[in-house]
N, C-alpha and C positions, 0 to 999 in steps of 0.2 A: 504494500501500499504506499504510495504517495503522498506527503503531508503538503497541503496544498498552502501558499504563503496570502497571510492576510495581509497584504502591502496598504500598511499606514501613510508610504511618503506617495504613491499612485492615488487614491480618495483625499488626501490633505491636499492636492496640486489641483484634482478637482473641484472641492469645497472656494479654495480657494479663487480658484478661476471665475467659479461662476456668481463669489461675492465681489469682486474688484469687476464686472461687470453692471452688477447690481448698484456698486455704487457710485456705477459714471451716471446710470439712470435717475439715480437719487440728488446728486449733488445736481444734476439741467434742475433736476424739478426745483428744487429747495433754494441751492446755490448754497447745500452745509454740505459738512461732510464727518462722518463718526471719527470722535475724538476717546482714542485707549488713554489714560493717567498712567503711567506704570512708577509705583515708589521704590527706591531699594536702598533699606538700611546696613550701613558697614561695607565690608568690602570682599564681602564671601565672592571667589574667581568665579565660582560655580552658579553661583547667581548673578553676578555681572554679566557673563556668560548668557543665559538665558534672557536675559532682560532687555538685552541685545539682538535674538534673533526674533524675540517678540518685536521688538522695534524696528526693523527691520521688513519683516513679515507685515505688521501694519502698512509701510510705506510701499509695500511690493504691490499692496493691492489697494491705493490711494484713500488708507486712513493717515489721519493724523493722530500722531504719537505724543504726550507727553510725558516726558522723562524727568523722575525726583531722583536729585540719592544725596541722602541725607546720614552724616557722618555716624560713624559705629557710640561714639559715646551720644546718640540723641537720646533722650528720654522715650515717655511712656507719653506721657504730657503732651511734647513736642510734635509728634508723631501723629497725634489725634488732633491736634492741630493742624495739621497737614493734610489730615484727611476729610475734616472740616472744608477747610475754604475746596478742596474739589468736587464735595457734594454740592457746595454751593454756587461753582461754575455750571454756567448751563452751558456752555459748549463742549463740557466733557460728561462721553456717555456713558463710559467703565474706567474703572480703579480695581486697578492690581497692587496688593500690597505683596512682594515677592516673600518666599519660603525660605527657608528659615530667616528673622529677626535675632537679634544679638537677646544673650538671656536676658539683658536687663530689660524687656520690652516684652510687654503684656501682649501678646499678638494676639490673643480668642481677644482680648479687647479691644484692639486695634482692629479686626479683623469685621467684628457686631458697630462697630465708627458708620461704616460705609452703606453708604441707602439701597437699597435691597433694589429698587429699576439702577442698581451702576454696579452692582456686586456681579457681574459678567466670568470673574472668576467660581462662584458658586459657592463660598467657602464662610459665609455670614451663618451663624444658627440658626438664624428665620429659613434660610433655603433651605436647610437640610429637611429640618420641619415642615420644609412646607412638602419637599420631595417626598419626605415617609408619609407623607399623608396622601400624595397624588395629588399636590396641587399645583397649578404651573408654576413657575418658577426659574427660575437662573440654575443650572447644575453643576457640580463641580469637575473643569473641564475635563481630564482624563478617563472619570467612568464613563462621563458621555460620547466621551470621542473613542473609549471601545465599544459602545452601543452602537453607536453607528457605524464603526467596522465591520459588526458582526452581520447587520441590516444591509450591506451592500454586499456580501458574499452568501445572502441570506440563507444564515444557518437560525434554524428551530431554535427556541426557548420554554416556550408551553412545553411544564409538565416535565423538562429538565432537572437533573441535578447539577446543581453548579456549586461548585466551593471557590471560598474566598480566601485565601492565606495572607491577612494582615485587617488591620482592624484601624487604622487611622482615619479622623474624621474626615479631609479631603480626598479619599483614593477608597480605603476599603471600604466603609459603612457606606455610603452612600454605593458604589459599585454592588452592593449585595439589596438595596433598596430598587434601583432601575432595574436589578434582575429580576426582583420579586414581582416590579411591576409588571413584567414579562412574564407572567405564570409559571418561572421556574422554582423550584424547590431550592434554598439556597441555606447553604454553611457557612457562617465565617469560623475560620479557624486564627491562631493567634500564638505565643508564645509561650501558653499555658496550656495548649489545647494536646492533650494524649492522644495519643496510633493515629497519628498525624497522614503517616504513609498507609494506612487504611481507608484513612477519610478519601485523601487526594485520586487514589486507584477505584473511588465510588462515584465518581466523579462524568460526569458528561461533559462538561466545560469546568476548567481550572484557571482562576485567575492568583496570578501571580502579585504581591502586593503590599513584601513585608522588608524589602530593601535590604534582603543578605542573599549576597550572591550564591545563586545556585543550591540555596536551603532544600528545593525541593527536585529530589532525585528525578531522573527520565522515566528510571525503572517503575517507580508507581504509578506513572502514568496508564491511563488504562489503552487498550486498545481500540483507535474510534477517538478518540476523546478531542474536542476544543482547547486546545490553548493559547491562554493568552498570559504576556509575558508584562506585569507594567511596573516592573523595577529594572532602575539603572543603576548599574554599579561602575568603576574603576574598572577600565581595559573593553570597555563595550559586554561587560557580565551581566545578564539578568539573576532575577529568582529561582530562572527555572533552566536545568539542565538541559537546553534548549539541544544538544548536538545527539543526546539518547531519547528525547520525548518527540522532535519533531519527526524519526522514527517508527515512532509509534499514534502516533496523533493523529485526526485527516483533518485536522486546518489547525498553524500557528505562526503568532506575530515574530520575526522575527529582533536580535537587537544590536543594533538600532534598526528604523526605518519601518517600527512598527507601530506600537501603542504611541510614544513620543512624539513623530510630527502632528496627528492629529489631535494632541493635547492643544498644540497650538493655535491652528483651524477652528478651531472650538471657539477660541475664546474672542478669535475674531467674528466667529458667525454670531455668538451671543452679543460684542461689543454694535453691532450690525442692528440686533434683534431690538436694542434698546436704543437706540437713535432712531430708528423706522415707530420705536412708541413713544416715540418725545417730539415727533413731527404733528 
């Protein structure tokens, strides 16, 4: 059996191309264009890279980006003041606070300061609550990107056993809620889970979202399962041992080129949605 690659890079380009056409049309009609504000606190090199990628992606489809860089010693109150300013700026449609913030920052408080209509990264408590209740909201970008990727390849979810390894507020938990909303039966695994290999082996769909290199071994994957690796670790290594898992699965995401590109395209999509809602 040959596993089909879930090409996130290809779908991401398709989404961005469609958004570019839509933005051109919206700009000609309104004289305005969507604007995403990014906030980077500190000098984490990986975070700087991610923010620069997002800024570049904005510009590539005709969106405006507003990049704000704050020093490492920024206080929570100072960060909240910046977020308040962006909340009040009618030209800003989306606000992204790059994770992780320095340890001195109360990141949850900062996330929740973002207005719901500008929470295009889907990180607020309110957005998660609405997602969990099946209400319309902005979704966390990586889980939503994964859902769009599986939809593109017509992967059935209803009635399937899904195992999500990881329980973070912006990936594992919302991923489980989105799968549940599509009528999958979902198990969330974490550091205290017992018999992880057995649980993974029971899964029709496995999502690695724990942030530990190749924690999930390829031999745990049952034949024909769908393998989604949302992890990215040093050396282009994900959370799943893809060299083996890809020989057993029906579909799998590569690392890189699978989930990562989808995260950015969803961020752009939700910023455009926010812009349209404000017209």
